[in-house]
C-alpha positions as CSV (number, residue, x, y, z in Angstrom):
1,X,-60.2,-51.1,-41.9
2,X,-60.1,-55.1,-44.3
3,X,-62.5,-57.0,-44.2
4,X,-62.1,-60.8,-44.1
5,X,-63.6,-63.5,-45.4
6,X,-63.2,-67.0,-44.6
7,X,-64.7,-70.2,-44.0
8,X,-63.3,-71.9,-40.9
9,X,-60.1,-74.8,-41.6
10,X,-61.5,-78.7,-42.7
11,X,-62.4,-81.0,-40.6
12,X,-59.8,-84.2,-40.0
13,X,-62.3,-86.8,-40.0
14,X,-62.6,-87.9,-44.3
15,X,-66.2,-88.8,-42.9
16,X,-66.5,-85.8,-41.5
17,X,-65.9,-84.0,-45.3
18,X,-68.8,-85.0,-46.1
19,X,-71.4,-82.8,-44.3
20,X,-72.7,-80.6,-45.6
21,X,-71.4,-77.5,-43.2
22,X,-67.9,-79.1,-43.4
23,X,-68.2,-79.6,-47.2
24,X,-64.7,-79.0,-48.4
25,X,-63.6,-78.7,-52.5
26,X,-62.0,-81.3,-54.3
27,X,-59.5,-80.4,-56.9
28,X,-59.8,-82.1,-60.3
29,X,-58.1,-85.8,-59.6
30,X,-61.1,-86.2,-56.2
31,X,-58.2,-85.0,-54.1
32,X,-60.0,-82.3,-51.4
33,X,-58.6,-79.1,-49.9
34,X,-56.9,-78.5,-46.6
35,X,-59.6,-75.4,-46.3
36,X,-63.5,-75.0,-47.5
37,X,-63.9,-72.6,-50.4
38,X,-64.9,-68.5,-50.2
39,X,-67.6,-69.2,-52.6
40,X,-67.8,-65.9,-55.4
41,X,-71.0,-65.3,-56.6
42,X,-70.1,-62.7,-59.1
43,X,-68.8,-64.0,-62.1
44,X,-67.0,-61.5,-63.6
45,X,-65.0,-61.3,-59.7
46,X,-64.4,-64.7,-61.1
47,X,-63.0,-64.8,-64.1
48,X,-60.9,-61.6,-63.4
49,X,-59.1,-64.3,-60.0
50,X,-58.8,-66.6,-62.4
51,X,-57.7,-64.9,-65.4
52,X,-54.8,-63.0,-62.5
53,X,-53.9,-66.4,-61.2
54,X,-53.4,-67.6,-65.5
55,X,-51.3,-64.6,-66.3
56,X,-48.9,-64.7,-63.5
57,X,-49.4,-68.3,-62.9
58,X,-45.7,-70.0,-64.1
59,X,-43.6,-66.8,-62.4
60,X,-45.4,-67.3,-59.5
61,X,-47.6,-69.8,-58.5
62,X,-46.3,-73.1,-60.0
63,X,-45.3,-75.3,-58.0
64,X,-47.1,-73.7,-54.4
65,X,-49.2,-75.1,-52.6
66,X,-50.5,-71.8,-51.0
67,X,-50.7,-68.6,-53.1
68,X,-52.3,-65.0,-52.6
69,X,-52.8,-62.5,-55.3
70,X,-53.7,-58.8,-54.7
71,X,-55.9,-57.3,-57.0
72,X,-58.2,-54.6,-57.2
73,X,-58.6,-53.5,-54.0
74,X,-59.4,-57.6,-52.4
75,X,-56.5,-59.9,-51.7
76,X,-57.8,-63.5,-52.2
77,X,-55.7,-66.0,-50.1
78,X,-56.4,-69.7,-52.4
79,X,-54.7,-73.3,-52.5
80,X,-53.0,-74.5,-55.8
81,X,-53.5,-77.8,-56.6
82,X,-52.2,-77.6,-60.9
83,X,-52.9,-74.5,-63.1
84,X,-56.9,-73.7,-63.1
85,X,-57.4,-75.9,-60.1
86,X,-57.4,-73.8,-57.0
87,X,-59.4,-73.0,-54.2
88,X,-60.6,-69.5,-52.3
89,X,-60.7,-69.6,-49.6
90,X,-60.5,-66.9,-47.7
91,X,-60.6,-63.1,-49.7
92,X,-59.5,-59.8,-47.0
93,X,-61.1,-56.3,-48.5
94,X,-60.1,-53.5,-47.8
């Protein structure tokens, strides 16, 4: 069975982005990502995600806004706004 971790899409009004229940992460240039972040509490898991994406960045992710990576037993769907500037918006777990 596949588990799905996700938050709903961002609201279209700019004022809605500031409400806590609709909080959308901003990239390093202050541009909002399209989807709310799925926060990873486990620091080792987050570090592994960043490491795996970093190892493959030039080949698979550079220039692509919406990306995914699968390792261990999870698939991470994320927005890419440049190297190191990612927003995980969904995690699929087998």
